[in-house]
MARRO-90006 format. One record per residue (C-alpha): x, y, z. Coordinates in steps of 0.2 Angstrom, whole numbers, padded with zeros to 4 digits, always signed. Layout:
// residues N
XYZ...
***
This chain:
// residues 432
+0072-0095+0025+0080-0086+0040+0091-0076+0028+0076-0071+0017+0066-0065+0033+0081-0055+0039+0083-0047+0022+0064-0042+0023+0066-0035+0041+0081-0025+0035+0071-0019+0020+0057-0014+0032+0068-0005+0044+0076+0005+0030+0059+0010+0023+0050+0020+0036+0039+0028+0023+0034+0025+0004+0048+0036-0003+0061+0027+0006+0054+0010+0001+0054+0015-0017+0072+0021-0015+0077+0004-0008+0068-0005-0022+0077+0006-0035+0093+0001-0027+0089-0018-0028+0084-0016-0046+0100-0006-0050+0111-0019-0041+0102-0032-0052+0108-0023-0068+0092-0013-0072+0094+0004-0079+0085+0020-0073+0074+0030-0085+0066+0047-0082+0048+0050-0087+0053+0067-0093+0066+0061-0105+0066+0051-0121+0067+0033-0119+0080+0022-0128+0078+0004-0124+0085-0012-0130+0079-0030-0131+0086-0041-0118+0088-0028-0105+0079-0022-0090+0073-0004-0085+0064+0005-0071+0056+0022-0069+0049+0032-0054+0035+0044-0051+0034+0056-0037+0048+0046-0028+0035+0035-0021+0029+0024-0035+0040+0013-0046+0038+0002-0062+0051-0010-0069+0051-0020-0084+0062-0033-0093+0062-0033-0112+0063-0050-0121+0072-0053-0137+0059-0052-0150+0041-0049-0149+0033-0053-0133+0018-0064-0131+0010-0058-0115+0011-0045-0101+0016-0053-0084+0013-0040-0071+0014-0041-0052+0009-0026-0042+0010-0021-0024+0010-0004-0014+0023+0006-0004+0012+0015+0008+0005+0010+0025-0007+0019+0037+0002+0033+0047+0001+0051+0053+0005+0065+0041+0014+0080+0049+0005+0096+0044+0013+0112+0038+0018+0124+0053+0015+0108+0064+0025+0113+0079+0015+0121+0094+0016+0121+0113+0005+0116+0128+0006+0124+0145+0021+0134+0139+0031+0118+0141+0027+0103+0130+0032+0104+0111+0019+0095+0100+0017+0092+0082+0000+0094+0073-0004+0078+0063-0018+0071+0053-0022+0053+0050-0016+0044+0033-0026+0028+0030-0036+0017+0041-0024+0014+0056-0028+0005+0072-0026+0021+0082-0023+0013+0099-0008+0004+0093+0001+0020+0091+0001+0025+0109+0017+0024+0120+0029+0018+0106+0045+0026+0101+0042+0036+0085+0051+0047+0073+0048+0056+0056+0053+0053+0038+0048+0059+0021+0054+0071+0008+0059+0089+0009+0060+0102-0005+0075+0114-0005+0079+0129-0015+0093+0127-0027+0102+0140-0038+0091+0136-0053+0075+0129-0045+0070+0117-0032+0076+0099-0027+0069+0085-0017+0079+0077-0003+0074+0062+0007+0075+0065+0026+0074+0053+0041+0076+0060+0058+0082+0042+0062+0081+0043+0081+0068+0040+0095+0062+0058+0093+0044+0058+0099+0030+0048+0107+0011+0048+0108+0008+0047+0127-0008+0037+0133-0019+0043+0146-0017+0035+0164-0031+0024+0168-0033+0034+0184-0040+0048+0173-0051+0037+0162-0057+0023+0172-0068+0016+0157-0054+0016+0145-0054-0003+0144-0072-0004+0140-0069+0004+0123-0065+0021+0117-0067+0032+0101-0051+0041+0098-0050+0059+0092-0034+0062+0082-0034+0081+0085-0035+0079+0103-0028+0062+0108-0015+0057+0095-0004+0072+0094+0014+0067+0097+0025+0074+0110+0041+0080+0103+0050+0087+0118+0049+0099+0133+0055+0117+0132+0071+0121+0140+0077+0139+0141+0095+0133+0140+0094+0119+0127+0077+0119+0118+0067+0133+0110+0053+0133+0099+0055+0129+0081+0066+0114+0084+0056+0103+0071+0059+0116+0057+0078+0116+0062+0078+0097+0061+0072+0098+0043+0083+0113+0038+0079+0127+0026+0064+0120+0015+0050+0126+0004+0038+0111+0008+0038+0094+0015+0029+0077+0015+0034+0070+0032+0025+0056+0041+0027+0047+0058+0034+0030+0059+0036+0016+0072+0054+0015+0078+0052-0003+0084+0063-0015+0074+0056-0031+0067+0058-0047+0077+0057-0066+0073+0048-0076+0087+0037-0091+0091+0041-0108+0098+0051-0113+0082+0054-0095+0075+0039-0097+0064+0032-0080+0066+0039-0062+0064+0032-0045+0069+0037-0028+0062+0029-0011+0057+0022-0010+0039+0021-0028+0035+0006-0023+0025+0012-0020+0012+0031-0019+0012+0031-0038+0013+0022-0039-0004+0033-0025-0012+0049-0034-0006+0043-0051-0012+0038-0044-0029+0055-0036-0031+0065-0051-0025+0057-0062-0038+0057-0050-0052+0076-0048-0051+0079-0066-0050+0068-0073-0064+0062-0070-0081+0055-0076-0098+0061-0073-0116+0042-0074-0122+0034-0061-0110+0035-0043-0106+0039-0045-0087+0033-0030-0077+0033-0025-0058+0024-0010-0051+0024-0003-0033+0011+0011-0031+0009+0024-0018-0007+0029-0009-0016+0013-0010-0021+0016+0008-0031+0031+0004-0039+0026-0012-0025+0026-0025-0032+0043-0033-0016+0052-0035-0003+0056-0049+0007+0041-0043-0007+0029-0038-0014+0014-0046-0028+0024-0053-0017+0035-0062-0010+0034-0080+0007+0028-0074+0006+0010-0079-0003+0013-0095+0009+0026-0100+0024+0015-0096+0017+0001-0106+0014+0012-0121+0031+0020-0121+0039+0003-0120+0030-0003-0135+0033+0012-0145+0051+0013-0141+0053-0005-0147+0044+0000-0164+0030-0012-0161+0012-0008-0166-0002-0004-0153-0010-0020-0158+0004-0031-0151+0002-0023-0134-0017-0026-0135-0014-0044-0139-0001-0046-0126-0013-0039-0113-0027-0050-0118-0014-0065-0116-0007-0058-0100-0010-0059-0081-0009-0047-0066-0005-0052-0049-0012-0040-0036+0000-0043-0021-0007-0037-0005-0008-0046+0012-0023-0055+0018-0032-0058+0035-0027-0073+0045-0040-0082+0056-0037-0073+0073-0034-0085+0087-0044-0074+0099-0058-0069+0087-0062-0085+0077-0080-0079+0074-0073-0065+0063-0068-0076+0049-0079-0084+0035-0084-0102+0040-0078-0109+0024-0062-0099+0020-0050-0097+0035-0032-0094+0031-0019-0097+0044-0002-0091+0045+0011-0101+0036-0003-0110+0027+0003-0104+0010-0002-0090-0002-0020-0083+0000-0031-0081-0015-0044-0068-0011-0062-0068-0018-0076-0055-0016-0093-0055-0025-0093-0036-0027-0076-0036-0035-0067-0028-0021-0055-0042-0026-0053-0045-0044-0051-0064-0044-0062-0075-0055-0062-0093-0060-0050-0090-0074-0037-0080-0065-0039-0092-0050-0036-0107-0061-0020-0099-0069-0013-0094-0052-0016-0111-0045-0007-0119-0059+0008-0108-0056+0008-0113-0038+0007-0131-0042+0022-0130-0054+0031-0120-0040+0026-0133-0027+0019-0119-0016+0003-0122-0005-0011-0110-0007-0027-0106+0003-0042-0094+0001-0050-0079+0009-0067-0072+0008-0075-0060+0020-0090-0065+0031-0105-0062+0021-0112-0050+0034-0095-0041+0036-0089-0029+0022-0070-0030+0019-0057-0019+0012-0050-0018-0005-0033-0016-0014-0026-0010-0030-0030-0023-0042-0047-0017-0047-0042+0001-0047-0027-0002-0058-0039-0011-0070-0048+0005-0073-0032+0011-0083-0024-0005-0089-0036-0020-0091-0028-0037-0087-0035-0053-0081-0031-0051-0062-0030-0062-0047-0029-0054-0029-0016-0063-0018-0007-0060-0002+0000-0068+0014-0009-0071+0030-0006-0059+0044-0013-0053+0060-0017-0035+0066-0017-0028+0049-0015-0009+0050-0008-0010+0067+0008+0000+0071+0016-0017+0074+0009-0032+0063+0012-0051+0063+0015-0064+0049+0023-0081+0046+0041-0084+0041+0037-0098+0030+0025-0089+0019+0037-0076+0012+0047-0090+0004+0031-0097-0003+0027-0080-0011+0044-0077-0018+0045-0095-0025+0028-0093-0034+0032-0076-0041+0048-0083-0048+0038-0096-0057+0026-0083-0063+0039-0072-0070+0047-0087-0079+0031-0090-0088+0021-0083-0102+0002-0086-0107-0004-0092-0124-0023-0091-0128-0030-0102-0142-0049-0101-0143-0056-0107-0127-0040-0114-0120-0027-0105-0110-0010-0112-0108+0004-0106-0096+0020-0110-0105+0039-0110-0101+0053-0110-0113
***
């Protein structure tokens, strides 16, 4: 368990933003023997092998081809992005002819107060000119390069009574102080080098740590949803079935609605499944039948009951950290779980000897959503929303349980080792 958590914390540290997360997932897949495919090229695939493809460097889909016709599509999906601050073009400016600041805008629904007074840096991708066109390069400043300074309580005596933050005024990072001998304006552009465009984001430089009386808790940036992305990849590379088309997907832009070329609402997943089926020479009907006999796991973390805010949880469904995998329900379909998908996943957990629990929002408190229902707009599969219980979701530094990660990986391995058969009104989860 400790080894798995340390592997996750290394993955999080090496994945400051979504494009780095996808690079690291691609490396894990390649190390496991999967072959990279390019969307813009013709695909030649073989039975019994695994492949992956990326879109916009921040979303990735991998699949394993069985030998012979597949009976069901077994898909687990997560997302690569987390709330942050995007650095604007021409971002650098000064204040009082002394302070160097970077203009930013919010990405996703972060807890703004959690970003103050922490060591920050910037990472993302930069576009460079080449002899024949343009090329993308991943860039991480990779040092404690900026901070968002809080205001002293002496200047805002009411700050502990609640405050509404203005990003443009109060959450602009301090990048340095002008020094005639060492530092001039334009230092951020120099750090990025010659470029014709960039997607750069702030990230928290605090490393993850294991803590608690018995080392039962860990905290890190971006647990939502790099924990889910890591667990899906780990299980996918270590398990499989000869009867199913096993698929994993990690999408970008979930935190802002998934409406992008690479998001869960795009045609990325649909096109990959069609291309795989076509490349294998199967009829479109085979894919339709396999989807009807398939299952999708939408893997995104869940809210644990907060020890200091017990009243914020539903009275009947109250997940606790290290209590097992959380199955999420919502009457308005913000989560896709229904009786059928719940029963299927509970059966998988039972076979894997993994505990599970349930999450619902308080009936008078609207909750968030995730990518399962949005992905279903393009590729319709019976879907269950699951996750691991955590505290301080969307904080710059979140907390979860060390036992729960191993539960998720174990259940996902059982999932990928299975296929589904539908006969009339009976559904069976089968293993070879």
